[in-house]
Phi, psi and omega in degrees: 000150180214152176253136180214139182267116175220035182298321178300316181293320179297316179298317179297320179295325177295318177301316180294318183293324183268337185079010180279155170277169176301320180296317179296315179298315180301315180298313181296329181270352182074029179243167175279153176298325179298319179299314180296313180299318181294323177292313180301320182269010177060029174274340178219154179254110179293152181234209186304306183296319179298310184300316180293317181299316180292315180300313180296318180298321183269004182055046177252157177299138179303321181302324180298315178295319180291328174292316179298327179279357180074020183271321176241159186290151167254144173300138185305316184289344179260346188308297184287325178297315180296316179298318178296318179299316179296318179298312181299317179298323181292342181267351184273154176269173186311304183293319180296315180294323177298316178297319181294318178296317179298318178298316180297321178296318178297318178296321180294318177299317179297317179298314179296320180296318181279345178074023180201164176264171177283000000 
């Protein structure tokens, strides 16, 4: 297991996935827009409260936010793959990210049906 900080990329991916602006995310999370902007731009390092607030606002698992904040461990074999996936998602536009999410959901259903991973 390893801890790695990728909160800026995770926050950016949430903005892309939800279509929210930084201000909208900040409002829904009960944070200032400056706090969200500073984490995304690496001017500040978000922590426990930030990660939980963002996860709850975006209806994401709390563990996901805490992993992005480097507070709890990521499995070693998923560490770099997950970080790359989050980075790639943060670079995609609305339709592309929507298609990618749908594809990922289909792959997960197939994996669950077969009872194994690739």
